[in-house]
C-alpha positions in Angstrom: 47.1 -16.5 -34.3 44.0 -16.6 -36.5 43.6 -15.1 -39.9 40.0 -14.3 -39.2 37.7 -14.4 -36.2 33.9 -14.0 -36.7 31.8 -13.0 -33.7 28.2 -14.0 -33.9 26.8 -17.3 -35.2 23.6 -16.1 -36.9 23.1 -16.3 -40.6 25.4 -13.3 -41.3 28.2 -14.8 -39.3 27.8 -18.3 -40.7 27.8 -16.9 -44.2 30.8 -14.7 -43.5 32.9 -17.8 -42.4 31.6 -19.8 -45.4 32.5 -17.1 -47.9 35.9 -16.3 -46.3 36.8 -20.0 -46.4 36.0 -20.1 -50.1 38.0 -17.0 -50.9 41.0 -17.9 -48.7 40.8 -21.7 -48.1 44.1 -21.8 -46.2 43.0 -19.2 -43.6 42.6 -20.3 -40.0 39.2 -19.1 -39.0 37.3 -19.2 -35.7 33.5 -18.6 -35.3 32.4 -17.6 -31.8 28.8 -17.7 -30.7 27.5 -16.7 -27.2 24.4 -18.9 -27.4 24.0 -22.7 -27.4 23.1 -23.1 -31.1 23.8 -21.7 -34.5 21.5 -19.7 -36.7 20.5 -16.7 -34.6 16.8 -16.0 -35.3 16.5 -18.8 -37.8 15.4 -22.0 -36.1 13.0 -24.8 -36.9 11.5 -27.3 -34.4 10.1 -30.7 -35.3 7.4 -31.9 -33.0 5.0 -34.8 -33.6 5.0 -34.3 -37.3 4.8 -30.5 -37.1 7.4 -28.3 -38.7 7.4 -25.2 -36.5 9.4 -22.0 -37.4 10.7 -20.1 -34.4 11.5 -17.1 -36.5 11.3 -16.2 -40.2 9.4 -18.8 -42.3 10.5 -17.6 -45.8 12.5 -15.0 -47.7 12.1 -12.7 -50.7 13.2 -14.4 -53.9 13.9 -11.1 -55.7 16.8 -10.4 -53.3 19.4 -12.5 -55.0 21.6 -13.8 -52.2 18.9 -15.9 -50.5 18.3 -17.9 -53.7 22.0 -17.7 -54.5 23.2 -19.2 -51.3 20.5 -21.9 -51.4 21.8 -22.9 -54.8 25.4 -23.0 -53.7 24.4 -25.3 -50.8 22.4 -27.6 -53.0 19.1 -26.6 -51.6 17.4 -25.2 -54.7 15.3 -28.3 -55.1 14.0 -27.9 -51.5 12.6 -24.4 -52.1 8.9 -24.0 -52.4 6.4 -21.2 -52.8 3.1 -20.8 -51.0 0.6 -23.5 -51.7 -1.5 -22.6 -54.8 -4.7 -22.5 -52.8 -3.1 -20.1 -50.2 -2.4 -17.0 -52.2 -4.9 -14.8 -50.4 -4.0 -12.7 -47.4 -6.2 -10.4 -45.3 -6.2 -7.2 -43.3 -8.2 -7.0 -40.1 -10.1 -3.7 -40.1 -13.1 -2.7 -38.0 -13.1 -6.3 -36.6 -13.5 -8.0 -40.0 -11.1 -9.7 -42.4 -10.8 -7.9 -45.7 -8.9 -9.7 -48.6 -5.9 -7.7 -49.8 -6.8 -6.2 -53.2 -5.1 -7.8 -56.3 -2.3 -5.9 -57.9 -0.2 -5.0 -54.9 3.4 -4.3 -55.9 5.2 -4.5 -52.6 2.8 -2.4 -50.4 1.5 -0.2 -53.2 -1.9 -0.9 -54.9 -1.4 -0.6 -58.6 -4.7 -2.3 -59.8 -7.2 0.5 -59.3 -10.1 -1.6 -60.5 -9.4 -4.1 -57.8 -9.0 -1.4 -55.2 -12.4 0.1 -56.1 -14.0 -3.3 -55.7 -12.3 -3.9 -52.4 -14.2 -3.0 -49.2 -10.9 -2.3 -47.4 -11.0 1.4 -48.5 -14.0 3.7 -49.0 -14.7 5.1 -52.4 -13.1 8.3 -51.4 -10.0 6.5 -50.1 -9.7 4.6 -53.4 -10.1 7.8 -55.4 -7.4 9.4 -53.3 -5.0 6.6 -54.3 -6.0 7.0 -58.0 -5.3 10.8 -57.7 -1.7 10.0 -56.8 -0.7 9.8 -60.5 -1.5 13.5 -60.9 0.3 14.7 -57.7 3.6 16.6 -58.3 6.7 15.0 -56.7 8.2 16.6 -53.6 11.0 19.0 -54.4 14.6 17.7 -54.7 15.6 19.8 -51.7 13.3 17.8 -49.4 15.3 15.6 -47.1 14.4 12.2 -45.7 10.9 11.7 -44.4 9.2 9.1 -42.4 7.4 6.2 -44.2 4.1 7.4 -42.7 4.6 11.0 -44.0 5.6 9.8 -47.5 2.7 7.4 -47.8 0.1 9.8 -46.6 1.4 12.5 -48.9 1.3 10.2 -51.9 -1.6 7.9 -51.3 -3.7 9.4 -48.5 -4.3 8.7 -44.9 -6.9 5.9 -45.4 -4.7 3.8 -47.7 -1.9 4.2 -45.3 -3.8 3.3 -42.2 -5.8 0.4 -43.7 -3.4 -1.1 -46.1 0.2 0.1 -46.1 1.0 0.4 -42.4 -0.1 -3.2 -41.5 1.9 -4.6 -44.4 5.0 -2.6 -43.4 4.5 -3.6 -39.7 4.9 -7.2 -40.7 8.4 -6.4 -41.9 9.8 -4.2 -39.2 7.3 -4.4 -36.3 8.0 -0.7 -36.3 6.4 2.7 -36.0 5.9 4.1 -39.5 5.9 7.6 -38.0 9.6 7.1 -37.1 10.9 4.7 -39.8 13.1 6.4 -42.4 11.9 6.1 -46.0 15.4 6.5 -47.3 16.7 3.6 -45.1 13.7 1.2 -45.6 12.1 1.9 -49.0 14.4 4.2 -50.9 13.1 2.9 -54.2 9.8 4.6 -53.6 11.3 8.0 -53.4 13.3 7.2 -56.6 10.1 6.3 -58.4 8.5 9.5 -57.4 11.4 11.5 -58.6 11.9 9.6 -61.9 8.3 9.2 -62.9 6.5 11.9 -61.0 4.3 9.3 -59.2 4.5 5.9 -57.6 1.6 4.5 -59.7 3.2 5.7 -62.9 6.6 4.4 -62.0 5.4 1.0 -60.8 3.3 0.5 -63.9 6.3 1.3 -66.1 8.6 -1.0 -64.2 6.1 -3.8 -64.3 5.7 -3.5 -68.1 9.5 -3.7 -68.6 9.9 -6.7 -66.2 6.9 -8.8 -67.4 8.1 -12.0 -69.0 7.3 -12.6 -72.7 4.6 -15.1 -73.5 6.0 -18.7 -73.5 9.2 -17.5 -71.8 10.8 -20.8 -70.6 12.4 -19.0 -67.6 9.5 -18.7 -65.2 10.3 -16.3 -62.3 10.3 -17.9 -58.8 7.4 -17.2 -56.5 7.9 -13.9 -54.6 8.3 -15.6 -51.3 10.1 -19.0 -50.9 10.7 -21.3 -48.0 12.6 -24.5 -47.5 10.4 -27.6 -47.5 11.6 -28.8 -44.1 11.9 -25.4 -42.6 14.4 -22.5 -42.7 16.6 -24.3 -40.2 17.8 -26.4 -43.1 19.8 -23.4 -44.3 21.6 -23.3 -41.0 22.1 -27.0 -40.9 23.6 -27.2 -44.4 25.9 -24.3 -43.7 27.0 -26.0 -40.5 27.8 -29.2 -42.4 29.9 -27.3 -44.9 31.9 -25.5 -42.2 32.3 -28.7 -40.2 34.0 -30.4 -43.2 36.8 -27.8 -43.2 39.5 -28.6 -40.6 40.9 -25.1 -40.6 37.6 -23.7 -39.3 36.9 -23.8 -35.6 33.4 -23.2 -34.2 32.7 -22.5 -30.6 29.2 -22.3 -29.0 28.6 -20.8 -25.5 31.6 -18.5 -26.1 30.6 -15.0 -25.3 33.0 -12.2 -26.3 33.4 -9.7 -23.5 35.9 -7.2 -25.1 37.7 -6.3 -28.2 41.0 -4.3 -28.5 44.1 -3.8 -30.5 47.5 -5.3 -29.5 50.7 -3.3 -29.7 51.5 -5.1 -32.9 48.2 -4.0 -34.4 46.4 -7.3 -34.3 43.0 -7.7 -32.8 42.5 -9.4 -29.4 39.1 -10.9 -28.8 38.5 -11.6 -25.1 36.1 -14.2 -23.7 35.7 -15.2 -20.0 38.4 -17.9 -20.3 40.5 -17.1 -23.4 42.2 -14.4 -25.4 42.1 -14.9 -29.1 44.4 -13.1 -31.4 43.6 -12.4 -35.0 44.6 -10.2 -37.9 41.0 -9.6 -38.9 37.7 -9.7 -37.0 34.1 -9.5 -38.3 31.5 -8.5 -35.8 28.2 -10.1 -36.9 26.4 -9.1 -33.7 23.4 -6.9 -32.9 24.2 -3.2 -32.8 23.8 -3.0 -29.1 26.3 -5.9 -28.6 28.7 -4.3 -31.0 28.4 -1.0 -29.1 29.5 -2.7 -25.9 32.4 -4.5 -27.5 33.7 -1.4 -29.1 33.1 1.0 -26.2 36.7 1.4 -25.2 38.6 0.8 -28.4 36.3 2.7 -30.8 34.0 5.0 -28.9 32.6 6.8 -32.0 31.8 3.5 -33.6 30.2 2.3 -30.4 28.1 5.5 -30.1 26.7 5.1 -33.6 25.8 1.5 -32.9 24.1 2.3 -29.6 21.9 4.8 -31.4 20.2 2.0 -33.4 17.0 0.9 -31.5 15.4 -2.5 -31.6 12.0 -4.0 -31.4 11.1 -7.1 -29.3 8.6 -9.7 -30.6 7.1 -13.0 -29.6 5.6 -15.8 -31.6 2.9 -18.2 -30.3 2.3 -21.4 -32.2 -0.9 -23.5 -31.9 -1.6 -26.9 -33.2 -5.3 -27.9 -33.3 -7.1 -31.0 -34.5 -8.7 -29.6 -37.7 -12.1 -31.0 -36.8 -12.2 -29.1 -33.6 -12.0 -25.6 -35.1 -14.0 -23.7 -37.7 -13.0 -23.8 -41.3 -10.4 -21.2 -41.9 -10.8 -18.6 -44.7 -9.0 -19.5 -47.9 -5.5 -18.1 -47.9 -2.8 -18.0 -45.3 -3.2 -15.2 -42.8 -3.9 -11.6 -41.9 -2.1 -8.5 -40.7 -3.4 -6.0 -38.2 -3.2 -2.2 -38.5 -1.9 -0.4 -35.5 -5.2 1.7 -35.5 -7.1 -1.5 -34.5 -5.4 -1.3 -31.1 -4.9 -5.1 -30.9 -2.1 -6.8 -29.0 -1.3 -8.9 -32.0 0.6 -7.9 -35.1 -0.5 -10.7 -37.5 -1.6 -14.3 -37.6 -0.8 -17.0 -40.2 -2.2 -20.5 -40.7 1.1 -22.1 -41.4 -0.3 -25.5 -42.5 -2.3 -23.8 -45.3 0.5 -21.4 -46.3 3.2 -24.1 -46.8 3.2 -27.7 -47.7 4.7 -30.2 -45.3 4.0 -28.2 -42.1 1.4 -30.5 -40.3 -0.3 -33.8 -40.6 -3.4 -33.7 -42.7 -5.8 -33.8 -39.7 -4.0 -30.9 -37.9 -3.9 -27.2 -38.3 -0.9 -25.1 -37.4 -1.3 -21.4 -36.6 1.1 -18.8 -35.3 0.3 -15.4 -33.8 2.9 -12.5 -33.9 3.0 -10.2 -30.8 5.0 -7.0 -30.1 5.6 -3.7 -31.8 8.3 -1.2 -31.4 7.5 1.5 -28.9 5.0 -0.6 -26.9 5.5 -2.8 -23.9 8.1 -5.5 -24.2 6.1 -8.7 -24.8 9.1 -10.9 -24.2 9.0 -10.0 -20.5 5.6 -11.7 -20.2 5.1 -15.3 -19.0 4.2 -18.1 -21.5 0.7 -18.2 -20.0 0.2 -14.4 -20.6 1.4 -14.7 -24.2 -0.7 -17.7 -24.9 -3.7 -16.1 -23.4 -3.1 -13.0 -25.5 -2.8 -15.0 -28.7 -5.8 -17.2 -27.9 -7.9 -14.0 -27.4 -6.9 -12.9 -30.8 -7.8 -16.0 -32.7 -11.0 -16.4 -30.7 -12.2 -12.9 -31.6 -11.1 -13.0 -35.3 -11.3 -16.7 -36.3 -13.8 -17.9 -33.7 -11.3 -20.5 -32.5 -12.1 -21.4 -28.9 -11.0 -25.1 -28.8 -8.1 -26.2 -26.5 -5.0 -26.6 -28.6 -3.3 -30.0 -28.6 0.1 -28.3 -28.6 1.5 -24.8 -28.0 5.0 -23.4 -28.5 6.2 -19.9 -27.5 9.3 -18.2 -28.9 10.6 -14.9 -27.5 12.9 -12.6 -29.5 14.0 -9.7 -27.2 15.7 -6.8 -29.1 15.3 -8.8 -32.3 14.5 -6.3 -35.1 16.6 -3.2 -35.7 14.6 -0.1 -36.4 15.8 2.0 -39.3 14.4 5.2 -37.9 14.9 8.7 -39.1 18.6 9.4 -38.9 19.6 5.8 -39.6 21.6 6.7 -42.7 23.5 9.3 -40.6 24.4 6.6 -38.2 25.6 4.4 -41.1 27.7 7.2 -42.5 29.3 7.8 -39.1 30.0 4.0 -38.8 31.6 3.9 -42.3 33.7 6.9 -41.7 34.9 5.7 -38.2 35.6 2.2 -39.5 38.4 3.5 -41.7 40.4 4.2 -38.5 40.3 0.5 -37.5 41.9 -1.7 -40.3 41.1 -5.3 -39.9 37.7 -4.6 -38.4 34.5 -5.5 -40.4 30.8 -5.5 -39.7 27.9 -7.6 -40.8 24.3 -8.2 -39.8 20.7 -6.9 -39.8 21.6 -3.5 -38.2 22.8 -1.8 -41.4 21.1 -2.2 -44.7 18.4 -4.8 -44.6 16.7 -7.0 -42.0 15.7 -10.0 -44.2 17.5 -13.3 -44.6 19.0 -12.4 -48.1 20.1 -9.0 -46.7 22.0 -10.7 -43.8 23.5 -13.2 -46.2 24.7 -10.4 -48.5 26.1 -8.5 -45.5 28.1 -11.5 -44.3 29.4 -12.2 -47.7 30.5 -8.5 -48.2 32.3 -8.4 -44.9 34.2 -11.6 -45.8 35.1 -10.4 -49.2 36.4 -7.1 -47.9 38.4 -8.9 -45.2 40.1 -11.1 -47.8 40.6 -8.4 -50.5 42.0 -5.8 -48.1 44.6 -8.1 -46.6 
């Protein structure tokens, strides 16, 4: 009999076990992971002096639980921002790289002077953005709308197509026509309602949050990474869990079913073992959760099955720096869907972060795959590499043979918070009340970033302990 079993060894599941152990140090806890390693979509490879990220390479510092967990694990001194010379990013439009205009708050351009000087938008497109301050807000009665509909309504079609959609695509690899504003960027609708406009609301918020001159508490960079790769976060969590004898961790242990015993406990079935526990946290993708709950909790399973996912692939290249053209200053570019490219984005990792490659080498990675398009993870390594090479040849004039390549596939990796997502969450929360001792965590619910998943695991653990 276990006090708690956590299913899924990604960052949400690892964090759930870590937090539950802190809150209930005498509990007997088991962590079950179907794969052969911990960390889910966080992984770092070290090859010939290269630090290669298989998944996310950073997280948002303004979301507190990423910074918070790093501090708890003694990793704060390993966090770094982008290199000072690499603050510029680009949008590929009409076959050319255009620097992002200064003054972006999230995806929204707030520096109108910079926007007028940018060649990313026409003068008419920039004027349409400036006119947003005078547009009335949508009526209170208007329900949820797609990200695309909201952005076009507030800022115009050109700003959406050329600027906002490619930035948003880098987060969700999704279709803005289907993504729910209320589920992805609810703060934007709140700004519209409170201030009458996005520009007015963001300007007011920036004025309030700007540090006073000589403020000794400098805010962290907006995006931070661990010096030796995001895999360090998983490694340090694993070390903490391994030091606790009451915590068992099992790789290559796929859960096949979940049901209640006559005594009201939870029985977790694997191919070889039945595990009995008073509480269980499912930190699994929604489609896996749907299968596990299909017989025991059909309404819960149905709501999970309704959450779609996008598949993506990453292709990493290492070149001898002398063999390729000088890269633009900055760290990469995003590609609007209207460009019709196979790629979603490209970053030059060795310019973006310190400690990623030897000084005579350049490390690039190309992102492939969008929701609603062909599944790139079904393609061969050769096909993916060819696709990525075509992208960097056309845009960066890189035709040299790489000295090293590494391909990572992430099938069904990114949950899509499409219109109706909040309805699915409401159904999940309502149905969950009928199953005491069952808790949920992960990217499928209220945030796909690393800090969101950490917070999700911590919340599930806290609820499991407090509701005992």
